[in-house]
N, C-alpha and C positions, 0 to 999 in steps of 0.2 A: 504494500500500500504506500510505503514511503516514496518509491520512485514516481508513482502517480501524482502524489501531492507535490513532489518536487517539480514535476513537469508543469503542473498548474501554476505553481509559484513562478517558474521561469517564464511561462507565457504572460503572466500578469506583469512581471518586471519588464519583459520585452515590449508589452503594450504601453507601459508607462514611459519607457525610453522613447518610443515612437511619438507619444504625445508631447514629450518635452522637446523632441527634435523639431517637430512640425509646428508646435505652438498650440495653446488652448483654443485660440480663436478659430483657426482652420479645423481643428478637431470638432468643435461644437457645430461649425457649419456643415461638416460631413454628417454628423448625427442628425442634424435638422433635415438634411437632404434625404437621408434614409427614412425619416419620419414622414416627410411630406410628399416625396416623389411617388409616382404611381407606376408599378411594373406594368408595362403595356402588353406583355405576352409575346415579345419578339421571339421568333423561332431559334435565333442563334444565342439565346441565353440558356446555357446548359445546366443551370443550378436547379435544385428542387423547387424553390419558390418561383423561378422562371417557368418551369414546366407546369406548375399549378396555375400560374397566370395565363398560360397558353391554353390549357386543357379544361380548366375548371372555373373560368371567369370570362365574361364578355370581353372580346378584344377584336382588333381589326385584322388579325392575321388568320384566324381559324374559327370554326364553329365550335363552341365549348361542348365537351361531352356531358357536362352537368354544371350547375352553378351553386354548389353548396356554400354556405357562409363561412368566412374565415379560412378558406382553403389555402391561401398563401401563408397565413400565419401558422396553420397546421404544418405546412411543408417546411417552414423555417424551423419549427420546433423539432420536427423529424430530423432535419439536417443536423441540428445541434446534438440530438441524441446519437446520431451516427458518429459525430466527432468524439463524444464522450466514450462511447463503446470502443471506438477504434483506438483512442488514446490508452484505454485500459488494456486492450489486447496487444498493443504495440510492445509491451514489456517482454512478451514471449519471443519476439523476433524484431529487433530494432531496424534491421535492414529493410525488410518489406513493410514493417509497421510505419516507418517514416513516410513512405509513398502512399500507403493506405490513408494515413492521417492527412496528407496533402490533398488527396482526392476527396476525402470527407469534408475538408474545409471548403473546397471549391463547390461541392454539392450544397453546403449550408449557406454559402454566400448569397445575398439577394441577387447579385449580378455576376455571372461567370460566362464571358463570351466564349464561343466555341474555339477561338484561336488561342485560348489559354492551355490547350491540351499539351503542347510541347513541354510545359513545365513538368509533366509526368513522364517524359521520355526516359530519363535515367532509371526510373522504376521498372520500365519495360526491359531495360538492359539487365537489371538484377534478375528478372524472371528468366531471361535467356541464359544468364550465367548459372542459374540453378536448373537448367535444362527443362524448364516449363515451356517448351517450345510451342505447344498448341495454344496456350493462353496468350503468350507474347505475340504470336503470329496473328491471332484474332484481333488483339488491340491495335497492332500496326495497320491491319487492313481497315478497321473501323475509322482510325484516325485519318486515313487517306480519302475518305468519302468527300467529294467536292461540295461546295456550296450550291452548285447547280442542282443538287438533289432536291432542294426545296422548290425549284421551278416546276417540278412534276406535280406538286401538291397544292401550291398556293392558289387561292381562289376557288377551291373545291370545298363546298360546305358539307363534308361528310365526316363521319367518325374516323374512317380509315385515314383520310387526309390529315386530320388533326393529330392522330397518333403518329403518322409518318413525319410530321413536322417536329415532333419531339425527339428526333433521332439523336441529336447531340447530347441530350440529357441521358439517353440510354448508353451512349458511348462513355460518358463520364462515369455513370453508374457501373458499367462493366469494368472500367479501370479500378474503381474502388473495390469491387467484389474480387477481382483477380488478385490484387495486392493483399486484401484482407484474408482471403482463403489460403494464400501462400505463406502465411505466418507460421506454419508448422515445420518449416525447414525444407531441405532439399528433398526431391522426390526419390523414389527407389531407383530411377534410371541414373541418378547422379552418383550412386554408390558403386564401389568397385565391383566389377562383374565376378571376380574370383573370390569374393568374400563368402565364407562358409555360413550357412544358415545356423549351424550348430557348431561353434568353434571347439567345443569340448569333445565332439565325436571324432573317433579315429576312422580313417579311410580303410575300407575292407576290400581287398582284391577280389574281383569276381571269380567264381570257380572256373577252373579250366577243364 
């Protein structure tokens, strides 16, 4: 539990250092912007609140699937929950945990543009180093989907089009899930092939 508390304390100190560096005036202006600005549901906002604004609230980009109250606030709370759960799990494997935490922070942020994905590229290299080739290859392929994808779906007032426009949120969520689930360490493929399953057992020559 101590490392988790230490991580929270370090985050608080880093936030305080940022406030002191930027100044209290700009910081308050930023908080006021977050309070007063309205997420417009832009399809290239890959965060969970952005996805909620696209799919669960009236907007000019897509037909909402439903319009429940406080959908964006609920998505923000969910994102903060992911950050907390990921920070706790990151103690088991700091290498992948760092990148899972970065992805969770991007999911929780009110605005995470799709071109923020290169921030997570070093985490994909960690997956490759651990021979999690399938997961890493999928993430690389998803990151290469061009913006022209949205041209296929914009202006179509259907549920399928709305879901399709949320692609970048799914891509970011896939990054988080891959890093989060990789926290158990290297796969069996990365272990030496000649390692015995039972080191204490002696080899017995087959009968001739």
